PASEBA-1860 file (N, C-alpha, C; in nm, 3 decimals):
! residues 66
1> MDSASISP> 2.189/0.003/0.556/2.044/0.015/0.606/2.014/-0.099/0.504 ~ 1.984/-0.213/0.543/1.934/-0.313/0.492/1.791/-0.384/0.508 ~ 1.788/-0.462/0.396/1.583/-0.460/0.458/1.509/-0.542/0.590 ~ 1.607/-0.535/0.676/1.560/-0.627/0.764/1.524/-0.523/0.899 ~ 1.601/-0.350/0.850/1.567/-0.276/0.952/1.445/-0.205/0.936 ~ 1.376/-0.214/0.808/1.291/-0.087/0.764/1.165/-0.198/0.794 ~ 1.042/-0.075/0.855/0.936/-0.125/0.913/0.853/-0.159/0.764 ~ 0.731/-0.289/0.743/0.676/-0.301/0.654/0.553/-0.148/0.602
9> RVAVAVGV> 0.558/-0.104/0.761/0.498/0.034/0.676/0.548/0.136/0.619 ~ 0.703/0.111/0.663/0.775/0.252/0.579/0.781/0.225/0.441 ~ 0.838/0.071/0.413/0.805/0.025/0.250/0.661/0.032/0.183 ~ 0.558/0.017/0.283/0.429/0.064/0.186/0.446/0.207/0.198 ~ 0.508/0.248/0.300/0.499/0.475/0.254/0.565/0.486/0.115 ~ 0.724/0.393/0.098/0.774/0.464/0.012/0.721/0.394/-0.136 ~ 0.619/0.242/-0.122/0.563/0.205/-0.248/0.488/0.325/-0.295 ~ 0.422/0.450/-0.293/0.382/0.572/-0.256/0.445/0.602/-0.379
17> LALAPVAW> 0.595/0.585/-0.388/0.678/0.644/-0.554/0.669/0.571/-0.664 ~ 0.552/0.488/-0.623/0.553/0.394/-0.773/0.374/0.478/-0.844 ~ 0.333/0.550/-0.749/0.279/0.642/-0.839/0.351/0.759/-0.944 ~ 0.453/0.777/-0.964/0.518/0.876/-1.025/0.546/0.845/-1.181 ~ 0.593/0.719/-1.157/0.597/0.652/-1.282/0.453/0.625/-1.378 ~ 0.339/0.593/-1.278/0.206/0.578/-1.353/0.143/0.724/-1.395 ~ 0.205/0.824/-1.325/0.193/0.958/-1.403/0.228/1.008/-1.511 ~ 0.323/0.929/-1.535/0.389/0.950/-1.662/0.295/0.919/-1.737
25> YGLASSGT> 0.267/0.793/-1.744/0.241/0.706/-1.812/0.108/0.766/-1.836 ~ 0.024/0.838/-1.745/-0.082/0.887/-1.799/-0.064/1.025/-1.895 ~ 0.008/1.062/-1.835/0.050/1.192/-1.920/0.060/1.193/-2.046 ~ 0.155/1.066/-2.066/0.232/1.055/-2.220/0.156/0.943/-2.287 ~ 0.057/0.894/-2.206/-0.003/0.799/-2.284/-0.161/0.806/-2.274 ~ -0.296/0.739/-2.289/-0.425/0.783/-2.206/-0.424/0.785/-2.097 ~ -0.498/0.922/-2.084/-0.528/0.965/-1.946/-0.631/0.842/-1.877 ~ -0.720/0.795/-1.967/-0.795/0.703/-1.862/-0.699/0.579/-1.827
33> AGLVSAIN> -0.570/0.544/-1.902/-0.497/0.406/-1.865/-0.438/0.463/-1.788 ~ -0.400/0.564/-1.747/-0.292/0.655/-1.659/-0.422/0.656/-1.525 ~ -0.503/0.662/-1.486/-0.574/0.668/-1.410/-0.635/0.572/-1.333 ~ -0.696/0.482/-1.412/-0.706/0.291/-1.390/-0.581/0.308/-1.338 ~ -0.439/0.315/-1.391/-0.333/0.269/-1.304/-0.302/0.260/-1.187 ~ -0.335/0.422/-1.186/-0.302/0.470/-1.042/-0.431/0.438/-0.898 ~ -0.523/0.403/-0.946/-0.657/0.332/-0.913/-0.577/0.223/-0.857 ~ -0.529/0.136/-0.926/-0.459/-0.035/-0.895/-0.361/0.000/-0.847
41> VALILIGL> -0.324/0.093/-0.856/-0.154/0.107/-0.733/-0.225/0.165/-0.605 ~ -0.270/0.282/-0.607/-0.349/0.282/-0.438/-0.407/0.153/-0.391 ~ -0.531/0.073/-0.452/-0.567/-0.030/-0.403/-0.450/-0.109/-0.325 ~ -0.358/-0.171/-0.393/-0.223/-0.254/-0.378/-0.161/-0.165/-0.253 ~ -0.141/-0.052/-0.211/-0.078/0.040/-0.137/-0.188/0.012/0.000 ~ -0.337/0.060/0.020/-0.411/0.028/0.091/-0.398/-0.064/0.142 ~ -0.411/-0.229/0.047/-0.381/-0.344/0.077/-0.292/-0.350/0.166 ~ -0.197/-0.344/0.117/-0.058/-0.339/0.165/-0.004/-0.267/0.338
49> FVATGPAN> -0.154/-0.197/0.300/-0.109/-0.066/0.466/-0.198/-0.184/0.612 ~ -0.282/-0.220/0.501/-0.400/-0.244/0.635/-0.370/-0.395/0.638 ~ -0.262/-0.476/0.562/-0.210/-0.634/0.589/-0.089/-0.600/0.683 ~ -0.002/-0.485/0.698/0.092/-0.493/0.796/0.042/-0.380/0.921 ~ -0.054/-0.399/0.935/-0.089/-0.343/1.018/-0.083/-0.366/1.152 ~ -0.117/-0.288/1.259/-0.120/-0.373/1.409/-0.232/-0.503/1.388 ~ -0.254/-0.581/1.449/-0.362/-0.670/1.451/-0.424/-0.647/1.640 ~ -0.557/-0.651/1.570/-0.647/-0.625/1.743/-0.616/-0.735/1.797
57> GSDHHGHA> -0.678/-0.707/1.922/-0.625/-0.825/2.037/-0.761/-0.887/2.089 ~ -0.751/-1.028/2.105/-0.866/-1.119/2.078/-0.858/-1.201/2.173 ~ -0.947/-1.320/2.222/-0.911/-1.410/2.281/-0.911/-1.498/2.181 ~ -0.903/-1.647/2.211/-0.881/-1.749/2.170/-1.062/-1.804/2.069 ~ -1.183/-1.721/2.163/-1.254/-1.747/2.070/-1.308/-1.637/2.024 ~ -1.214/-1.545/1.996/-1.283/-1.415/1.866/-1.308/-1.296/1.941 ~ -1.351/-1.311/2.045/-1.392/-1.204/2.143/-1.259/-1.096/2.181 ~ -1.355/-0.964/2.200/-1.236/-0.854/2.182/-1.185/-0.872/2.339
65> SA> -1.022/-0.855/2.343/-0.990/-0.859/2.487/-0.997/-0.700/2.596 ~ -1.010/-0.726/2.692/-1.089/-0.615/2.699/-0.946/-0.497/2.799
END
């Protein structure tokens, strides 16, 4: 399995695993810093999920296609 066979949305879902070290950091260090880090990771994941999603169909003038 190589990186070309993985869809972008699956890669973003795997990015959720980044929350595990953030949780460990939050528990071992400052809770506030962990919360802010978790929010940052969530915002990045949401942005990637939206960016790799399907595009809405539109014509050349910006109107939605029927």
